[in-house]
C-alpha positions in Angstrom: 79.7 261.1 251.7 81.3 264.2 252.9 80.9 267.5 251.1 84.5 267.2 249.8 84.0 263.8 248.6 80.8 264.9 246.8 82.6 267.6 245.2 85.3 265.2 244.0 82.5 263.2 242.4 81.1 266.2 240.6 84.4 267.2 239.4 84.9 263.6 238.0 81.6 263.5 236.4 82.3 266.9 234.8 85.7 265.9 233.5 84.2 262.6 231.9 81.2 264.5 230.6 83.7 267.1 229.0 85.4 264.3 227.1 82.4 264.4 224.6 82.9 268.1 224.0 86.7 267.8 223.5 86.0 264.8 221.0 83.4 266.9 219.1 85.8 269.7 218.7 88.9 267.8 217.7 87.6 264.7 215.7 86.5 266.6 212.6 89.9 267.9 212.3 92.3 265.2 213.4 90.0 262.2 212.5 89.1 259.6 215.0 92.2 257.4 215.0 94.8 260.1 215.5 92.7 262.0 218.1 92.2 258.8 220.2 95.8 257.6 219.8 97.0 261.2 221.1 94.5 260.8 223.9 95.7 257.5 225.2 99.4 258.0 224.6 99.3 261.4 226.2 97.2 260.2 229.2 99.5 257.0 229.6 102.6 259.1 229.7 101.1 261.5 232.3 100.1 258.7 234.4 103.6 257.1 234.1 104.9 260.4 235.3 102.6 260.5 238.3 103.6 256.8 239.1 107.3 257.8 239.1 106.6 260.9 241.3 104.7 258.6 243.8 107.4 256.0 243.6 105.0 253.4 242.1 106.6 250.9 239.6 104.0 249.7 237.2 104.4 245.9 236.4 102.8 245.3 233.0 104.8 242.9 231.0 103.7 239.8 233.0 100.1 240.4 231.5 101.0 242.1 228.3 98.6 240.1 226.3 95.7 240.7 228.7 96.5 244.5 228.6 96.5 244.6 224.9 93.0 243.0 224.8 91.9 245.4 227.6 93.3 248.4 225.6 91.4 247.2 222.6 88.0 246.5 224.4 88.0 249.3 226.9 89.7 252.2 225.0 91.0 251.8 221.3 87.7 250.4 219.8 85.0 252.3 221.7 86.7 255.6 221.9 87.4 255.5 218.1 83.7 254.7 217.6 82.6 257.5 219.8 85.1 259.9 217.9 83.6 258.7 214.5 79.9 259.0 215.8 80.6 262.7 217.0 81.6 263.6 213.4 77.9 263.5 212.8 75.9 263.8 216.0 76.1 266.4 219.1 78.4 265.9 222.0 75.2 265.8 224.2 73.5 262.9 222.2 76.9 260.9 222.4 77.1 261.4 226.1 73.6 260.2 226.7 74.1 257.1 224.4 77.2 256.2 226.4 75.2 256.2 229.6 73.7 252.8 228.2 76.9 251.0 229.2 75.3 249.5 232.4 72.5 248.0 230.1 75.0 246.3 228.0 77.0 245.3 231.0 73.9 243.3 232.3 73.6 241.5 229.0 77.3 240.7 228.8 77.3 239.4 232.3 74.2 237.3 231.5 76.1 235.6 228.5 79.6 235.6 230.0 79.2 234.7 233.7 75.8 233.4 233.6 74.3 236.1 235.8 70.4 235.8 236.1 68.3 238.5 234.4 65.8 239.3 237.1 62.5 240.9 236.4 63.9 244.2 237.7 67.0 243.8 235.3 64.6 243.0 232.3 62.5 246.1 233.2 65.6 248.2 233.2 66.7 246.9 229.8 63.2 247.7 228.5 63.2 251.1 229.9 66.7 251.6 228.3 65.4 250.6 224.8 62.6 252.9 225.2 64.7 255.9 226.3 67.1 255.4 223.2 64.2 255.2 220.8 62.6 258.5 222.2 66.1 260.0 222.4 66.9 259.4 218.6 63.2 259.7 217.2 62.9 263.2 218.8 66.4 264.4 218.3 66.5 268.0 217.0 69.3 267.2 214.5 67.6 267.2 211.1 69.4 264.2 209.8 66.8 261.8 208.9 68.1 258.1 208.5 71.6 259.5 208.4 71.6 259.6 212.3 71.2 255.7 212.6 74.8 254.9 211.9 76.5 257.2 214.3 73.9 256.2 216.9 74.7 252.6 216.3 78.5 253.5 216.6 77.7 255.2 219.9 75.9 252.1 221.2 78.4 249.6 219.9 81.0 251.6 221.8 78.9 251.2 225.1 78.9 247.5 224.3 82.6 247.3 224.0 83.1 249.2 227.2 80.7 246.8 228.9 82.7 243.7 227.5 85.9 245.4 228.6 84.5 245.9 232.1 83.5 242.4 232.7 86.8 241.2 231.2 88.8 243.4 233.5 87.0 242.2 236.5 87.8 238.7 235.6 91.4 238.9 234.3 92.7 241.6 236.7 91.2 240.8 240.0 94.2 241.6 242.1 95.8 244.2 239.8 96.6 247.6 241.0 94.2 250.2 239.6 96.9 252.6 238.6 98.6 249.6 236.7 95.3 249.0 234.9 95.0 252.6 233.9 98.6 252.8 232.5 98.5 249.5 230.8 95.1 250.1 229.2 96.1 253.6 227.8 99.5 252.6 226.4 98.3 249.2 225.0 95.5 251.2 223.2 98.2 253.7 222.1 100.3 251.0 220.4 97.4 249.2 218.8 96.1 252.6 217.2 99.6 253.8 216.0 99.3 252.1 212.5 95.8 253.7 211.9 97.0 257.1 213.2 99.9 256.9 210.8 97.7 255.8 207.9 95.1 258.5 208.4 96.8 261.8 209.1 94.7 265.1 209.3 94.0 267.0 206.2 94.8 270.3 207.8 96.9 271.6 210.6 95.1 271.8 213.9 94.3 275.2 215.3 94.6 276.4 218.8 91.1 275.2 219.8 91.9 271.6 218.6 95.2 271.6 220.5 93.3 272.6 223.7 90.7 270.0 223.1 93.3 267.1 222.6 95.2 268.3 225.8 92.0 268.6 227.9 90.8 265.2 226.6 94.1 263.6 227.6 95.1 265.3 230.7 91.7 266.4 232.2 89.2 263.7 231.0 91.6 260.8 231.1 94.7 261.2 233.4 93.2 263.5 236.0 89.8 261.8 235.9 91.5 258.4 236.5 93.3 259.8 239.6 90.2 261.3 241.0 88.5 258.0 240.5 91.2 256.2 242.3 90.9 258.6 245.2 87.1 258.3 245.4 87.5 254.5 245.5 89.9 254.7 248.4 87.8 257.1 250.3 84.2 256.2 249.7 84.3 252.9 248.1 83.5 251.5 244.5 79.7 251.3 245.2 79.3 255.2 245.8 81.9 256.0 243.3 79.8 254.2 240.7 77.0 256.9 241.3 79.0 259.0 238.8 77.1 257.1 236.1 74.1 259.2 236.6 76.0 262.6 236.4 78.2 262.1 233.3 75.4 262.6 230.7 74.0 265.7 232.5 77.5 267.3 232.2 77.8 266.1 228.6 74.7 268.0 227.8 75.6 271.0 229.8 79.1 271.5 228.1 77.6 270.9 224.5 75.0 273.6 225.3 77.5 276.1 227.0 80.3 275.8 224.5 78.9 274.4 221.3 75.3 276.0 221.5 73.8 272.5 221.1 70.0 272.4 221.4 68.4 270.8 224.4 65.0 269.5 223.3 62.2 267.9 225.2 63.2 264.5 223.4 66.6 264.8 224.8 65.4 265.5 228.4 62.8 262.6 228.4 65.2 260.2 226.7 67.9 261.0 229.2 65.5 260.5 232.1 64.2 257.2 230.9 67.6 256.0 230.3 68.8 257.0 233.7 65.6 255.3 235.2 66.7 252.1 233.4 70.3 252.5 234.9 68.7 252.9 238.3 67.0 249.6 237.9 70.3 248.1 237.0 72.4 249.9 239.8 72.3 247.1 242.3 73.5 244.7 239.7 76.3 247.0 238.9 77.3 247.5 242.5 77.3 243.8 243.2 79.3 243.0 240.3 81.9 245.5 241.5 82.0 244.2 245.0 82.0 240.6 244.0 84.6 240.6 241.3 86.8 243.6 241.8 86.7 246.2 244.6 89.1 248.5 243.3 89.6 248.5 239.4 86.2 249.2 237.9 87.1 250.8 234.4 85.0 253.7 233.0 85.0 256.3 229.7 
């Protein structure tokens, strides 16, 4: 990987890691439903504009049912769960918990496509569980049992993203990745419209919230997807997936820098153990991408 491509990978990780910061700022004001609906609709519109500029014509209607399901599994449900969890937990904790997605992907693949759970994969799953226990048990937030529900929401979001990833690899094998990004965002936006209308914000958003929504939609979603596509074309999906190891580190960094979140030894140890578990499952993730879909792996 050349220095320019490595820089793009770092930028991609920083943008996806920043999404947890933006959600932590905006979710308490706008609420999870409206925030995520704005995120996916603005991001989808920006990607449509990009497609028009590059003279790409998205073809979504022929698989509209599949796109609605993908939008629910890979965006609407998990994004809302993360936004709801971040009403109660730090952005850094949410970012680390989201890094468990490869663990859930291994379990989903075992159930769905009968992928064998080797000893190495089982060891990875065990390390992942231990990492989450340490992370939650040693969390500096003084919330007692109240932390269990938002942690469960974050882990459930990772599960839905895993299901969405496996579903995408099977239902959209030959689909253009830009079509996937546009279809997923717009489908999620349509699904969330009723909830966004039913649960309006209690107060008018301030400038910080508006900037957070803009950053979440344009930087952490639209621009991030375009960088992702570029990396897949230049270095391939296998090397691009190494971004999984970098996202939680940036999530912790942005939370510490802008929100003054505490970085405890429990946070560091829990993160390292979870990343170790992801490393054990890395070959499985790479093989799944190469075997089922070389261009359209979906990520948060």
